[in-house]
C-alpha positions, 0 to 999 in steps of 0.5 A, spaced: 048 688 547 043 682 546 039 685 551 039 691 548 036 688 541 031 684 544 026 691 546 027 693 538 023 686 536 016 685 535 012 680 541 012 674 536 020 674 534 021 675 541 017 669 543 021 665 538 027 667 540 026 664 548 023 658 545 027 652 545 030 650 538 027 644 534 029 640 528 024 638 524 023 634 518 020 636 511 014 634 512 014 637 520 014 630 524 020 631 529 025 627 529 024 619 527 024 620 520 023 613 516 029 612 513 029 611 506 024 617 505 026 623 509 033 624 511 033 625 519 036 632 521 039 631 527 036 625 531 039 623 538 045 627 534 050 631 540 055 636 538 061 634 535 058 628 532 055 626 525 048 630 524 043 625 523 043 628 515 050 625 515 048 618 517 042 618 513 047 619 507 051 614 508 046 609 510 043 610 503 051 609 500 051 603 503 049 596 498 045 593 504 040 600 504 034 600 503 030 597 497 036 593 495 038 598 489 045 598 491 045 590 491 043 591 483 050 595 483 054 590 484 058 586 479 056 578 477 060 573 481 065 571 477 065 563 475 069 558 479 074 555 475 078 548 476 085 549 480 090 550 474 086 550 468 085 554 462 079 556 457 080 555 450 076 559 446 073 559 439 069 554 436 074 550 431 078 549 437 073 547 442 070 543 437 077 539 436 079 539 443 072 535 445 073 530 439 080 528 440 080 529 448 087 529 448 087 533 455 082 533 461 076 537 459 072 540 465 066 544 463 063 547 456 060 554 456 055 555 451 052 563 450 045 563 451 041 564 445 034 563 442 035 562 435 041 565 430 045 561 425 050 559 430 044 555 434 045 548 431 053 548 432 052 550 439 047 544 439 052 539 436 058 541 441 053 540 446 052 533 445 059 531 443 061 534 451 055 529 453 058 524 450 065 525 453 061 526 460 063 534 460 058 538 463 055 543 459 053 550 461 049 556 458 051 562 460 050 570 458 055 572 452 058 577 458 060 571 462 064 568 455 067 575 455 070 575 462 072 567 462 077 569 455 078 575 457 074 579 451 077 575 446 073 572 440 070 566 442 064 565 437 059 563 443 063 557 446 069 556 451 071 550 454 074 550 461 080 544 460 087 542 463 093 546 459 096 542 453 103 540 454 109 539 449 111 532 447 117 528 449 122 527 443 123 520 445 116 519 443 116 522 436 122 518 434 119 512 436 113 513 432 118 515 426 121 509 427 115 505 425 114 509 419 119 505 415 123 508 409 118 514 408 121 520 407 120 524 413 120 532 414 121 535 421 120 543 422 124 546 428 122 552 431 127 556 436 125 561 440 118 563 437 115 567 442 109 571 438 102 565 440 100 568 434 105 566 429 106 559 433 099 558 431 100 560 424 106 556 424 103 550 426 097 551 422 101 551 415 106 545 418 099 540 419 096 543 412 103 542 408 104 535 410 110 536 415 111 530 419 113 533 426 114 540 429 119 541 435 120 547 439 125 549 443 123 549 451 126 556 454 124 562 451 119 560 446 111 561 447 107 555 450 101 552 448 096 556 450 088 557 448 091 563 443 095 559 440 090 554 439 085 559 436 090 562 432 092 555 429 084 554 427 084 548 432 090 545 429 094 545 436 088 540 439 090 535 433 097 536 431 103 533 436 108 539 439 115 536 441 120 541 445 127 540 447 132 543 451 138 542 447 137 544 440 144 544 437 145 537 440 138 535 437 141 537 431 148 534 431 145 527 433 140 527 427 145 529 422 149 523 424 143 519 423 143 521 416 138 527 416 140 533 412 139 540 417 137 546 413 136 553 416 132 559 413 135 566 412 132 573 411 138 577 410 142 572 406 148 577 407 149 576 414 150 569 413 157 566 415 160 559 414 154 556 411 152 556 404 145 560 402 141 558 396 134 560 394 129 555 396 127 553 389 134 551 388 134 546 394 132 539 392 129 534 397 132 526 397 133 525 404 130 525 412 129 533 412 129 538 418 128 545 416 129 550 422 125 556 423 129 562 427 125 568 432 121 573 430 126 578 431 133 575 431 132 569 427 136 563 427 142 563 433 149 562 431 150 556 435 144 553 431 146 556 424 153 552 425 148 545 425 145 547 419 148 544 412 144 550 408 141 556 408 134 557 404 133 564 402 126 566 399 128 572 393 124 577 393 120 579 387 122 587 387 128 592 390 125 592 397 125 599 401 129 599 408 125 596 414 121 592 409 126 587 408 123 580 410 117 576 411 113 575 417 116 568 420 109 564 418 108 566 412 116 565 410 115 558 413 109 557 409 113 558 403 118 554 404 114 548 406 111 549 401 117 549 396 120 543 399 113 539 400 111 540 392 118 536 390 114 530 394 107 531 390 111 531 383 115 525 385 109 521 387 112 520 394 
């Protein structure tokens, strides 16, 4: 059939049909088009192999191809951190961590900025770090965002070793040196939210609590988020821990301490008297126990309390809004208790 059609073609068409096929680039050059300009059509590609155009496209998509545009698409390498370190973020936590140096400090990261209101403060932080022998690195803001995982760093991050809980033995030795001074300890049972823990530490420090003790298990550790939420209080205020809270409370009662718990719903308390915080009288060394956000004080711990304190509401409460945030409630209770010390001039 093909031979029958050939006489119907014009002489020029007939010559083209008989001539061998040649692949040409868009500029007319046969094969061998320079890479990065025009795609070669089928340079050296035999039947069943990838065409020259496919190979050219694959090369252009490779990060190593051409003028280096692929390199520009690569993410900037992350800053390497010291093994086991963490990133403290925010002006107050970093400032106080440098000032107190209660933990190992590795590097201070400051945001690159030519002007702005925060420049003098960052300069002071750099001087403070230099005085401690801590290297100072000026990095872009996005590097700080990566270091602290997008949290509000205020242009300052500090690489440091984690801050552990302290031993209760150290607390008791220090309090033994305080003589007859009336003491107030705050005990936190299973506080899991780092924001709440930070707010509790800040209130306790401000209102004059002598020691804070947290249960070691099922509780939030002392993380950079806690430090930030406490406005840096965690860097200057020791936090102690215990693995046996009921045993610790029982031992303190035997030493003459009074142990009081807190109740958000007085009707749920059994076997322990409940009074308003405004009726409580502080006349001996005191431990105030605060329970977890959702469950409150455990029954085992509640049985070691001599009284339970409640905060009376100022109105009839709608169902589901019948309690306070744990850090807010602790602040009210501690202020009610600590104000007695100020009134008596102790």
